[in-house]
C-alpha positions as a printed NumPy array, in Angstrom:
array([[ -85.904, -142.913,   37.672],
       [ -89.09 , -142.334,   39.784],
       [ -91.983, -140.276,   38.108],
       [ -91.672, -137.501,   40.147],
       [ -87.881, -137.042,   39.113],
       [ -88.751, -137.568,   35.962],
       [ -91.078, -135.064,   35.768],
       [ -88.665, -132.504,   37.358],
       [ -86.527, -133.666,   34.28 ],
       [ -89.156, -132.845,   31.702],
       [ -90.074, -129.745,   33.654],
       [ -86.217, -128.369,   33.512],
       [ -85.936, -129.613,   29.845],
       [ -88.915, -127.48 ,   28.642],
       [ -88.014, -124.208,   30.399],
       [ -84.528, -124.608,   28.904],
       [ -85.813, -124.98 ,   25.28 ],
       [ -87.954, -121.728,   25.978],
       [ -84.819, -119.932,   27.032],
       [ -82.912, -121.303,   24.117],
       [ -85.82 , -119.559,   21.661],
       [ -85.999, -116.308,   23.824],
       [ -82.017, -116.238,   22.912],
       [ -82.359, -115.821,   19.545],
       [ -83.081, -112.374,   18.294],
       [ -85.634, -112.643,   16.184],
       [ -86.853, -108.959,   15.882],
       [ -88.94 , -108.445,   12.744],
       [ -87.809, -106.418,   10.98 ],
       [ -85.454, -108.509,    9.584],
       [ -87.11 , -111.793,   11.382],
       [ -84.482, -114.23 ,   11.618],
       [ -86.983, -116.946,   11.603],
       [ -84.926, -119.269,    9.82 ],
       [ -82.546, -119.539,   13.322],
       [ -85.745, -120.215,   15.349],
       [ -86.346, -122.75 ,   12.924],
       [ -83.36 , -124.693,   12.861],
       [ -83.726, -124.961,   16.775],
       [ -87.083, -126.402,   16.914],
       [ -85.929, -128.548,   13.884],
       [ -82.718, -130.048,   16.178],
       [ -85.04 , -130.049,   19.213],
       [ -87.972, -131.82 ,   17.681],
       [ -86.004, -134.412,   16.18 ],
       [ -84.133, -135.417,   18.86 ],
       [ -87.742, -135.955,   20.319],
       [ -88.784, -137.871,   17.359],
       [ -90.701, -135.656,   15.43 ],
       [ -90.51 , -135.2  ,   11.577],
       [ -89.486, -131.693,   10.728],
       [ -89.33 , -130.016,    7.287],
       [ -87.876, -126.042,    7.482],
       [ -89.64 , -123.97 ,    3.937],
       [ -87.284, -121.332,    3.669],
       [ -88.877, -118.247,    2.5  ],
       [ -86.343, -115.347,    1.835],
       [ -82.614, -114.77 ,    3.342],
       [ -82.856, -115.587,    7.212],
       [ -86.461, -116.111,    7.166],
       [ -88.545, -119.534,    7.11 ],
       [ -91.544, -121.322,    8.108],
       [ -91.111, -124.707,    9.873],
       [ -93.632, -127.599,    9.721],
       [ -93.206, -130.473,   12.597],
       [ -95.442, -133.35 ,   12.201],
       [ -96.364, -136.188,   14.861],
       [ -97.903, -139.328,   12.774],
       [-101.529, -140.361,   14.29 ],
       [-103.48 , -143.517,   13.492],
       [-105.175, -142.715,   10.501],
       [-102.845, -139.855,    8.514],
       [-105.639, -139.756,    5.998],
       [-107.854, -137.702,    8.529],
       [-108.01 , -134.147,    8.842],
       [-104.996, -133.418,   11.37 ],
       [-105.229, -131.16 ,   14.512],
       [-102.74 , -128.093,   13.695],
       [-100.979, -126.035,   16.15 ],
       [ -99.843, -122.731,   14.595],
       [ -97.371, -120.08 ,   16.048],
       [ -95.199, -116.852,   14.676],
       [ -91.457, -117.392,   15.066],
       [ -90.634, -113.458,   14.997],
       [ -91.094, -110.807,   17.549],
       [ -91.379, -107.076,   17.532],
       [ -88.597, -105.118,   18.35 ],
       [ -87.322, -104.503,   22.143],
       [ -88.372, -100.485,   22.278],
       [ -86.295,  -97.625,   23.905],
       [ -87.28 ,  -98.132,   27.379],
       [ -84.722,  -99.766,   29.249],
       [ -85.327, -103.669,   30.542],
       [ -84.873, -105.135,   34.007],
       [ -83.028, -107.915,   32.209],
       [ -81.334, -108.583,   29.024],
       [ -84.484, -108.709,   26.565],
       [ -82.649, -111.896,   25.193],
       [ -81.824, -113.488,   28.049],
       [ -84.694, -115.714,   29.16 ],
       [ -83.798, -114.867,   32.868],
       [ -86.011, -116.724,   35.857],
       [ -86.648, -114.664,   38.409],
       [ -89.698, -115.076,   40.971],
       [ -91.23 , -117.879,   38.655],
       [ -91.079, -115.525,   35.538],
       [ -89.586, -116.209,   32.316],
       [ -88.173, -112.97 ,   31.13 ],
       [ -87.235, -112.109,   27.19 ],
       [ -88.49 , -110.753,   24.344],
       [ -90.991, -113.167,   22.808],
       [ -91.504, -115.297,   26.402],
       [ -94.846, -114.061,   26.362],
       [ -95.914, -113.126,   22.457],
       [ -95.489, -116.077,   21.551],
       [ -92.304, -118.216,   21.956],
       [ -93.805, -119.337,   25.151],
       [ -96.552, -120.82 ,   23.252],
       [ -94.33 , -122.452,   20.429],
       [ -92.042, -124.117,   22.606],
       [ -95.528, -125.503,   24.618],
       [ -96.765, -127.128,   21.691],
       [ -93.289, -128.396,   20.785],
       [ -92.833, -129.903,   24.083],
       [ -96.649, -131.683,   24.139],
       [ -95.902, -133.146,   20.838],
       [ -92.674, -134.802,   21.81 ],
       [ -94.186, -135.954,   25.123],
       [ -96.842, -137.616,   23.163],
       [ -94.442, -138.987,   20.758],
       [ -92.431, -140.808,   24.039],
       [ -95.48 , -141.573,   25.453],
       [ -96.44 , -143.706,   22.47 ],
       [ -99.676, -142.306,   22.693],
       [-100.915, -142.489,   19.356],
       [-103.525, -139.824,   18.716],
       [-106.385, -140.307,   16.354],
       [-105.014, -138.052,   13.385],
       [-101.499, -136.294,   12.517],
       [-100.681, -133.489,   14.76 ],
       [ -98.853, -130.996,   13.152],
       [ -97.379, -127.538,   14.437],
       [ -96.821, -124.836,   11.731],
       [ -94.393, -122.302,   12.726],
       [ -94.639, -118.899,   10.662],
       [ -92.719, -116.008,    9.787],
       [ -93.434, -112.322,    9.611],
       [ -96.739, -112.322,   11.892],
       [ -95.748, -109.339,   13.595],
       [ -95.537, -107.188,   10.102],
       [ -97.436, -108.876,    7.697],
       [ -98.3  , -112.32 ,    8.122],
       [ -95.836, -113.315,    5.627],
       [ -95.652, -117.047,    6.709],
       [ -98.973, -117.536,    6.953],
       [ -99.661, -116.469,    3.624],
       [ -97.001, -118.642,    2.046],
       [ -98.382, -122.035,    4.137],
       [-101.388, -121.466,    2.415],
       [ -99.819, -120.868,   -0.906],
       [ -97.925, -124.394,   -0.207],
       [-100.844, -125.76 ,    0.986],
       [ -98.764, -127.213,    4.201],
       [-102.089, -127.427,    5.87 ],
       [-104.89 , -127.05 ,    3.312],
       [-106.141, -130.154,    4.847],
       [-106.658, -129.347,    8.715],
       [-109.253, -130.172,   10.629],
       [-109.041, -127.729,   13.267],
       [-106.352, -125.114,   14.031],
       [-105.103, -123.822,   17.554],
       [-103.243, -120.375,   17.565],
       [-100.754, -120.066,   20.738],
       [-100.787, -116.757,   21.014],
       [-100.912, -114.924,   24.408],
       [-104.37 , -115.757,   26.213],
       [-103.806, -115.86 ,   29.647],
       [-105.007, -119.265,   29.577],
       [-108.359, -118.741,   27.819],
       [-109.837, -119.788,   25.165],
       [-110.589, -117.291,   22.387],
       [-112.647, -118.076,   19.552],
       [-112.975, -114.652,   17.919],
       [-110.451, -111.853,   17.015],
       [-110.825, -108.093,   15.355],
       [-109.53 , -107.752,   12.181],
       [-106.894, -104.929,   11.361],
       [-107.201, -102.38 ,    8.076],
       [-104.154, -100.212,    8.249],
       [-104.998,  -97.316,    5.61 ],
       [-102.605,  -94.538,    4.77 ],
       [-104.006,  -91.124,    3.576],
       [-101.743,  -88.878,    1.699],
       [-103.017,  -85.044,    1.364],
       [-101.177,  -83.152,   -1.795],
       [-100.783,  -79.524,   -1.618],
       [ -99.   ,  -76.768,   -3.333],
       [ -96.043,  -75.168,   -1.654],
       [ -95.122,  -71.435,   -1.253],
       [ -93.121,  -68.965,    0.941],
       [ -94.487,  -68.986,    4.472],
       [ -95.401,  -65.062,    4.102],
       [ -97.742,  -65.59 ,    1.142],
       [ -99.947,  -68.688,    2.194],
       [-102.185,  -67.553,   -0.209],
       [-100.024,  -68.45 ,   -3.207],
       [ -99.901,  -72.104,   -1.738],
       [-102.23 ,  -74.766,   -1.043],
       [-101.755,  -75.964,    2.643],
       [-101.75 ,  -79.675,    3.072],
       [-102.046,  -80.034,    6.45 ],
       [-105.406,  -77.685,    6.608],
       [-106.895,  -80.169,    3.953],
       [-105.886,  -82.936,    6.237],
       [-107.536,  -81.272,    9.224],
       [-110.725,  -81.13 ,    7.38 ],
       [-110.281,  -85.167,    6.362],
       [-109.833,  -86.023,   10.571],
       [-112.685,  -83.871,   11.444],
       [-114.777,  -86.192,    9.127],
       [-113.097,  -89.324,   10.141],
       [-114.086,  -88.57 ,   13.809],
       [-117.476,  -88.458,   12.748],
       [-117.462,  -91.713,   10.675],
       [-119.88 ,  -94.559,   11.931],
       [-118.994,  -98.055,   10.963],
       [-121.503, -100.015,    9.112],
       [-123.228, -102.481,   11.407],
       [-126.214, -103.438,   13.318],
       [-124.915, -104.462,   17.052],
       [-122.029, -105.033,   19.014],
       [-120.21 , -108.455,   18.134],
       [-121.403, -110.706,   21.274],
       [-117.361, -111.275,   22.042],
       [-115.397, -108.471,   20.541],
       [-117.953, -105.65 ,   20.874],
       [-117.211, -102.614,   19.005],
       [-114.93 , -101.573,   15.86 ],
       [-112.383,  -99.152,   16.336],
       [-110.7  ,  -96.281,   14.755],
       [-107.226,  -94.832,   16.159],
       [-105.607,  -91.783,   13.957],
       [-102.209,  -93.486,   14.502],
       [ -99.423,  -90.88 ,   13.21 ],
       [ -99.228,  -87.603,   11.139],
       [ -96.566,  -85.856,    9.352],
       [ -96.726,  -82.797,    7.372],
       [ -94.44 ,  -79.661,    6.498],
       [ -90.76 ,  -79.367,    5.945],
       [ -90.185,  -75.837,    7.783],
       [ -91.835,  -73.005,    9.353],
       [ -91.851,  -70.459,    6.805],
       [ -93.001,  -72.665,    3.746],
       [ -96.481,  -73.634,    3.046],
       [ -96.639,  -77.574,    3.214],
       [ -97.535,  -79.428,   -0.078],
       [ -97.775,  -82.91 ,    1.885],
       [ -99.463,  -84.084,    4.745],
       [ -99.528,  -88.193,    5.744],
       [-101.628,  -89.83 ,    8.213],
       [-102.023,  -93.618,    9.056],
       [-105.105,  -95.272,   10.596],
       [-105.563,  -98.407,   12.328],
       [-108.907,  -99.717,   12.219],
       [-110.172, -102.963,   14.467],
       [-113.075, -104.644,   12.336],
       [-115.267, -107.318,   13.674],
       [-116.589, -110.223,   11.39 ],
       [-119.824, -108.636,   10.645],
       [-117.937, -105.727,    8.686],
       [-116.259, -106.412,    5.035],
       [-113.101, -104.178,    4.736],
       [-114.437, -103.493,    1.189],
       [-117.266, -101.459,    2.926],
       [-114.827,  -99.569,    5.257],
       [-112.369,  -98.614,    2.251],
       [-115.528,  -97.373,   -0.072],
       [-116.759,  -95.156,    3.076],
       [-113.43 ,  -93.262,    3.433],
       [-112.788,  -92.861,   -0.236],
       [-116.304,  -91.302,   -0.353],
       [-115.251,  -88.825,    2.326],
       [-112.246,  -87.984,    0.356],
       [-114.152,  -87.612,   -2.75 ],
       [-116.636,  -85.541,   -1.243],
       [-114.008,  -83.235,    0.174],
       [-112.537,  -82.871,   -3.42 ],
       [-116.082,  -82.133,   -4.872],
       [-116.308,  -79.031,   -2.538],
       [-112.853,  -78.117,   -2.963],
       [-111.07 ,  -78.492,   -6.327],
       [-107.575,  -77.604,   -4.955],
       [-108.23 ,  -81.042,   -2.322],
       [-106.068,  -83.904,   -3.535],
       [-105.705,  -87.107,   -1.692],
       [-104.787,  -90.716,   -2.174],
       [-106.123,  -93.882,    0.33 ],
       [-103.642,  -96.727,    0.488],
       [-104.01 , -100.322,    2.226],
       [-100.962, -100.97 ,    4.431],
       [-102.38 , -103.976,    6.065],
       [-105.596, -105.952,    5.583],
       [-106.519, -108.874,    7.705],
       [-110.   , -109.588,    8.258],
       [-111.697, -110.722,   11.663],
       [-111.554, -113.997,   12.842],
       [-115.25 , -115.794,   13.956],
       [-116.337, -119.115,   14.222],
       [-119.754, -121.013,   13.471],
       [-121.962, -120.884,   16.841],
       [-121.96 , -124.087,   19.087],
       [-118.748, -125.49 ,   16.952],
       [-118.18 , -128.93 ,   18.715],
       [-114.521, -128.555,   18.743],
       [-114.244, -125.096,   20.246],
       [-117.167, -126.651,   22.772],
       [-114.582, -129.134,   23.457],
       [-111.929, -127.326,   23.791],
       [-113.608, -124.925,   26.692],
       [-114.609, -127.984,   28.549],
       [-111.054, -129.308,   28.798],
       [-109.846, -126.079,   30.046],
       [-112.556, -126.12 ,   32.744],
       [-111.725, -129.44 ,   33.378],
       [-107.863, -128.958,   33.446],
       [-107.511, -125.27 ,   34.689],
       [-110.963, -124.149,   36.345],
       [-111.373, -121.565,   33.689],
       [-114.953, -120.656,   33.077],
       [-116.069, -122.644,   29.791],
       [-117.324, -119.739,   27.946],
       [-116.128, -117.986,   24.845],
       [-114.432, -115.196,   24.6  ],
       [-112.572, -112.819,   21.956],
       [-109.119, -110.74 ,   21.373],
       [-108.527, -107.495,   20.156],
       [-105.255, -108.199,   18.451],
       [-104.935, -109.952,   15.06 ],
       [-103.301, -113.22 ,   14.819],
       [-102.268, -115.533,   11.772],
       [-105.935, -116.636,   11.936],
       [-107.107, -113.86 ,   10.065],
       [-105.185, -115.486,    6.954],
       [-105.92 , -119.015,    7.702],
       [-109.653, -118.419,    8.335],
       [-109.697, -116.688,    4.588],
       [-108.873, -120.083,    3.032],
       [-110.049, -122.571,    5.507],
       [-113.518, -123.348,    6.5  ],
       [-112.663, -124.608,   10.112],
       [-112.397, -123.967,   13.515],
       [-109.913, -121.688,   14.505],
       [-108.939, -120.87 ,   18.44 ],
       [-106.281, -119.141,   20.708],
       [-105.148, -120.582,   23.323],
       [-101.755, -119.837,   24.931],
       [ -99.466, -119.128,   27.904],
       [ -99.024, -115.337,   28.895],
       [-100.901, -112.472,   29.428],
       [-101.64 , -110.689,   26.059],
       [-101.372, -107.411,   28.141],
       [ -97.408, -107.768,   28.579],
       [ -97.04 , -108.492,   24.565],
       [ -95.079, -105.763,   23.057],
       [ -94.143, -104.294,   26.596],
       [ -90.518, -103.904,   28.114],
       [ -89.947, -106.818,   30.725],
       [ -92.27 , -109.207,   28.651],
       [ -92.259, -112.604,   30.73 ],
       [ -94.525, -115.676,   30.911],
       [ -95.103, -117.558,   34.233],
       [ -93.408, -120.613,   34.277],
       [ -96.586, -122.18 ,   35.767],
       [ -99.067, -120.844,   33.243],
       [ -96.134, -122.394,   30.566],
       [ -96.205, -126.188,   32.267],
       [ -99.758, -125.547,   32.085],
       [-100.308, -125.012,   28.535],
       [ -98.289, -128.169,   27.854],
       [-100.371, -130.092,   29.349],
       [-103.367, -128.56 ,   27.409],
       [-102.1  , -128.992,   24.249],
       [-101.576, -132.72 ,   25.09 ],
       [-104.761, -133.191,   26.236],
       [-106.276, -131.509,   23.574],
       [-104.486, -133.596,   20.868],
       [-105.56 , -136.834,   22.519],
       [-109.295, -135.766,   22.708],
       [-109.299, -134.608,   19.125]])
């Protein structure tokens, strides 16, 4: 078989593998990551790689895939990607979201961009290294995680069982449009419940209106100033979004409860504990001014921002490789979204970067797709990054 024909076969095989992952419905909730892990395990083992499926709860699992290097005592390079996806949404899709349909050089489907494209590319790169018998200096590991789209369940379990605790660097294959991200914002999701006292709507003075009290809270939140000295060089400013509000049961009833959720995106300089203390202080201050005001603050998601040391050699190498292979300007960039890197970075003091196929702006959107050429380029990038490590 000619090298050109061999390359065409490899390409077709790589595309078919990604399609097979897209065709597994791993929407979270419920997740169903176990089925994705099984598909990866079967494919990786056929390619000569070692695999271990790590069961979590029913139908849910992480997977660890290993390519042995010359010296397994050295800190391995870990590639990581999550196996779950967000729901397909209510907007009709052009193609079946679980079809892996190919059209105009694009592979469509839920998870094609976020992030089964990156997951498939990593496994392909590892298999190609194995089949070429190109021994890397250290082991190469793929850590596939459950639950990133909701609570980073899988990443937390990996930290508990110490599957990748000895990693020397981590590459997370989230969609980055072919760029190298070395930082991302943190996510702090909060719920505020304000309690009042119900009464007949014709006698509001007999009750305590929780919605009116929540209005006071919202006005103060809109005036809130985050405690930081300057914008982050890669991430800019932190943000606070008032995301949802519910309250009241009927037009002629004074509402005795109002619930608001907040989506706060932080930068590395700001500790989430400080933000929590500040918001609790706002609630306490309102209570001091009005004894009828009662509120409870609850944390729903707490993932710190990801940052790296300046002039980190691995990151510099990753940027230079991207410039050489893909003609991408070798300057560091950051992402507004969060990744499992929030969890990994809380436990491991190692460089963590994000590089993956797909435009991150397509994530969570109807008609999500990954460009086939970008997908193929990412396989080559992961191969070369592993060889350079």
